[in-house]
C-alpha positions in Angstrom: 43.3 -57.1 13.9 43.3 -53.1 14.0 40.1 -51.4 13.8 40.2 -49.0 10.8 38.0 -45.5 10.6 35.6 -45.5 7.5 32.3 -47.0 5.9 32.4 -50.7 4.4 30.2 -50.9 1.4 29.2 -53.9 0.1 26.6 -55.4 -2.6 25.8 -59.0 -2.1 24.1 -60.4 -5.0 22.7 -63.2 -6.5 26.1 -64.4 -8.1 28.9 -62.1 -7.0 29.5 -59.9 -3.8 31.5 -56.9 -4.4 33.1 -54.7 -1.7 34.8 -51.6 -1.0 35.5 -48.7 1.5 35.0 -45.3 1.8 36.6 -42.9 4.1 35.2 -39.8 2.8 31.8 -40.7 1.4 32.7 -39.6 -1.8 35.0 -42.0 -3.3 35.8 -46.2 -2.4 38.9 -47.9 -2.5 39.8 -51.5 -1.6 37.6 -52.9 -4.3 37.3 -57.0 -4.0 34.9 -59.3 -5.7 33.7 -62.9 -4.5 31.6 -65.3 -5.9 28.7 -66.1 -3.5 28.9 -69.6 -4.2 32.3 -70.1 -2.8 31.1 -69.3 1.0 28.7 -71.2 3.4 27.6 -67.9 5.5 27.9 -64.3 4.6 29.9 -63.6 7.9 32.4 -65.6 6.0 32.5 -62.7 3.3 33.5 -60.1 5.5 35.9 -62.0 7.6 37.9 -62.8 4.0 37.7 -58.7 3.0 39.1 -57.8 6.5 41.9 -60.5 6.7 42.9 -59.7 3.0 43.1 -55.8 4.0 44.2 -56.1 7.4 42.3 -54.2 9.1 38.6 -54.1 10.7 35.8 -51.9 9.8 32.8 -51.2 12.3 30.6 -49.5 10.1 28.9 -51.0 7.1 26.2 -50.4 4.3 25.2 -53.9 2.8 22.9 -54.2 -0.3 21.4 -57.9 -0.6 19.8 -59.2 -3.3 16.5 -59.9 -0.8 14.3 -58.5 0.9 14.7 -57.7 4.5 12.0 -59.0 6.8 11.9 -58.9 10.5 15.8 -58.5 10.9 16.3 -61.4 8.8 17.6 -61.7 5.2 17.0 -64.9 3.3 18.8 -64.7 -0.2 16.2 -64.8 -3.0 18.7 -66.9 -5.7 21.1 -68.4 -3.1 21.3 -70.7 -0.1 22.5 -68.1 2.0 20.7 -66.1 5.0 21.8 -63.9 8.1 20.3 -62.6 11.3 21.2 -58.3 11.0 21.3 -58.8 14.9 24.0 -61.2 14.7 26.0 -59.4 12.2 26.1 -56.1 14.2 27.4 -57.8 17.3 30.0 -59.8 15.7 31.2 -57.3 13.0 29.5 -53.9 12.9 28.4 -52.5 16.2 28.9 -48.7 15.3 26.7 -48.8 13.0 24.8 -51.3 10.1 22.7 -50.8 7.4 21.3 -53.3 5.5 18.5 -53.1 2.5 18.0 -54.6 -0.7 20.5 -54.2 -3.6 18.5 -52.5 -6.2 17.4 -50.1 -3.6 21.1 -49.2 -2.5 21.7 -48.9 -6.6 18.9 -46.6 -7.2 20.6 -43.8 -4.6 23.2 -43.1 -7.3 20.8 -42.9 -10.1 20.2 -38.9 -9.2 24.2 -38.4 -9.2 24.9 -39.9 -12.4 27.0 -37.9 -15.4 25.6 -37.7 -18.6 28.9 -39.6 -19.9 27.7 -42.8 -17.6 24.0 -42.8 -19.4 23.1 -43.8 -22.7 19.7 -42.7 -23.9 17.4 -45.1 -25.7 15.4 -43.3 -28.2 15.2 -39.6 -29.2 14.8 -38.0 -25.9 11.4 -36.4 -25.2 10.5 -33.4 -23.1 11.9 -34.0 -19.8 8.9 -33.4 -17.1 9.3 -33.4 -13.0 8.4 -36.8 -11.5 9.3 -40.3 -10.3 12.1 -42.2 -11.6 12.4 -46.0 -11.7 15.4 -48.4 -12.0 14.9 -51.6 -13.6 18.1 -54.4 -13.4 17.8 -57.8 -15.1 20.5 -60.1 -13.5 20.3 -63.2 -11.2 17.2 -61.8 -10.4 15.0 -58.8 -11.4 15.3 -55.7 -9.4 12.8 -52.6 -9.5 13.1 -49.7 -7.6 11.1 -46.5 -7.5 12.8 -43.1 -7.1 10.9 -40.2 -5.6 13.2 -36.9 -5.1 15.8 -38.2 -3.4 13.8 -41.1 -1.7 14.0 -44.3 -3.1 11.2 -47.2 -2.6 11.8 -50.6 -2.6 9.5 -53.2 -4.2 9.7 -57.0 -5.3 8.0 -56.0 -8.6 10.0 -58.6 -10.3 7.3 -61.3 -9.2 4.7 -59.8 -10.9 3.2 -62.8 -12.7 3.4 -62.3 -16.7 0.0 -62.1 -18.3 -1.4 -64.9 -20.2 -3.2 -64.1 -23.5 -0.1 -62.8 -25.4 0.5 -64.9 -28.5 4.3 -65.0 -28.1 4.6 -66.2 -25.1 1.5 -68.6 -24.7 3.6 -71.5 -25.5 6.4 -70.3 -23.1 3.7 -69.9 -20.3 2.0 -73.1 -20.9 5.4 -74.8 -20.5 6.4 -73.1 -17.2 3.6 -74.3 -15.7 4.0 -77.8 -17.0 7.4 -77.8 -15.2 6.7 -75.9 -12.3 3.0 -76.1 -11.4 2.8 -72.6 -11.1 2.2 -69.5 -14.1 6.0 -67.6 -14.3 6.3 -64.4 -13.1 8.6 -61.5 -14.8 11.6 -62.4 -13.2 11.4 -66.0 -14.1 12.1 -64.8 -17.8 13.6 -61.5 -17.4 16.9 -62.9 -16.0 19.9 -64.8 -16.4 18.0 -68.1 -15.6 14.9 -67.1 -17.9 17.5 -66.3 -21.2 18.7 -70.0 -20.3 15.0 -71.1 -20.0 13.9 -69.7 -23.1 16.9 -70.9 -25.0 16.5 -74.3 -23.8 12.7 -73.9 -24.6 13.6 -73.6 -28.0 16.0 -76.7 -28.0 19.0 -76.1 -29.7 21.1 -78.9 -30.0 24.1 -77.2 -31.4 25.4 -74.9 -28.6 26.1 -76.6 -25.0 27.4 -74.5 -21.8 26.7 -71.0 -23.5 26.5 -68.4 -21.0 23.7 -65.8 -20.6 25.8 -62.8 -22.3 26.9 -65.5 -25.1 23.2 -66.4 -25.9 22.2 -62.3 -26.1 25.5 -61.5 -28.4 25.5 -64.4 -30.4 24.5 -62.8 -34.3 24.7 -66.2 -36.0 22.4 -69.2 -34.0 19.0 -68.8 -35.2 17.9 -70.0 -31.6 20.3 -67.4 -29.6 18.5 -64.9 -31.9 15.1 -65.8 -31.1 16.1 -65.9 -27.5 17.2 -62.3 -27.7 13.9 -61.0 -29.5 11.9 -62.5 -26.8 13.6 -61.4 -24.1 13.7 -57.9 -25.8 10.2 -57.8 -26.6 9.2 -58.7 -22.6 11.5 -56.4 -21.5 9.9 -53.6 -23.2 6.3 -54.8 -21.9 7.5 -55.1 -18.3 9.4 -51.4 -18.8 6.3 -50.0 -20.0 4.1 -51.6 -17.0 6.6 -50.3 -14.9 6.7 -47.0 -16.1 2.7 -46.4 -16.3 2.2 -47.7 -12.5 4.9 -45.3 -11.0 4.4 -42.6 -13.8 8.0 -42.2 -14.2 8.2 -38.8 -16.0 11.4 -38.2 -15.0 12.6 -41.8 -16.7 13.3 -45.2 -16.8 16.5 -46.2 -15.7 18.0 -50.1 -17.0 21.2 -51.3 -15.7 23.2 -54.7 -15.4 25.4 -56.5 -17.7 22.2 -58.3 -19.1 21.2 -55.1 -20.3 24.2 -53.7 -21.4 24.3 -57.1 -23.5 21.1 -56.7 -25.1 21.8 -53.1 -26.6 24.8 -53.8 -27.9 23.1 -56.0 -30.4 19.6 -54.7 -30.4 18.2 -51.5 -32.1 17.7 -48.6 -29.3 15.1 -47.1 -31.5 13.2 -50.6 -31.9 13.2 -50.8 -28.2 11.7 -47.5 -27.7 9.1 -48.2 -30.3 8.2 -51.7 -28.5 7.9 -49.4 -25.0 5.5 -47.0 -26.6 2.8 -49.7 -28.0 -0.2 -48.6 -26.2 -3.7 -47.8 -27.4 -4.5 -45.5 -24.7 -1.4 -44.2 -23.1 1.1 -43.8 -25.7 0.8 -40.1 -25.2 2.3 -40.3 -21.8 4.9 -43.2 -22.5 6.1 -41.0 -25.9 6.9 -38.2 -22.8 9.1 -40.5 -20.2 12.9 -40.8 -21.3 14.7 -43.9 -21.1 17.9 -44.4 -20.1 20.6 -47.0 -19.9 23.3 -47.0 -17.0 26.4 -47.8 -18.4 28.5 -51.2 -16.8 29.1 -49.0 -13.4 29.4 -50.0 -10.0 25.7 -48.7 -9.1 25.4 -50.3 -5.7 28.9 -49.1 -4.4 28.0 -45.7 -6.0 24.5 -45.6 -4.0 26.0 -46.7 -1.0 28.6 -43.6 -1.0 25.7 -41.4 -1.5 24.0 -43.3 1.8 27.5 -42.5 3.8 27.4 -39.4 2.8 24.2 -39.0 5.2 25.4 -40.4 8.0 26.3 -37.9 10.5 29.9 -39.0 11.1 32.1 -41.7 9.1 
């Protein structure tokens, strides 16, 4: 198989793998999408992609839905894992960068145009400061952006505080089933939507997807699930904004967030985000943006590719 100049961009999430190629670090082509569950090893994903394109690429920037620890990646919501040293030797010996997938997405935030963003609520005065990107999906990702630098976090694994009347019964049920208290990721994710929905115990709808639950306007438990998710998501964003001092904005991405705001009131979400006895003035000054459903990870990969000395 022939080698070709360029950089492979890959976003390996909890559910899907998205791959493309950039030659100029400004645009990407050769987009392909695969389901992670269809592969027994990460190497098979790249081999399948190369065979389909008929070319090998020896440079890659890869975002993964997992932390990268000691040159190893073990996916949080998948049975797959891989070793960076082995992947570099077998495929990407000229250049290999592996980072968290939301960290990769966050590199694109400073380069989005106004028509790729939806303002949630009335735009407050914009002040200089950090930004934060939050994306509920298979898991719950959070990354900080300070200038042009991105800071990886595992903020989705913070435990949900007990004492909120609306969620106490859910927290108790989760503890009973799992012998631990839920994190924000446990409820603010695809699996979390299903958990809340099943907790409400609706016998009328079976095999319903996360998006269908969020978009359903008729079924009472779908509506309750959406309202609970809505309230907890606003709380989590408030925590994130206060911890990061994200005066330049809170950004929300992913299909779940886009589905949620197709139904729920943006102004109501803004109001829920600002609820604070002590810090409301600060929260009022923080803009919130919904990123339209774009290939944010691959866009972030382009930004990273532009920083390589040679493509």
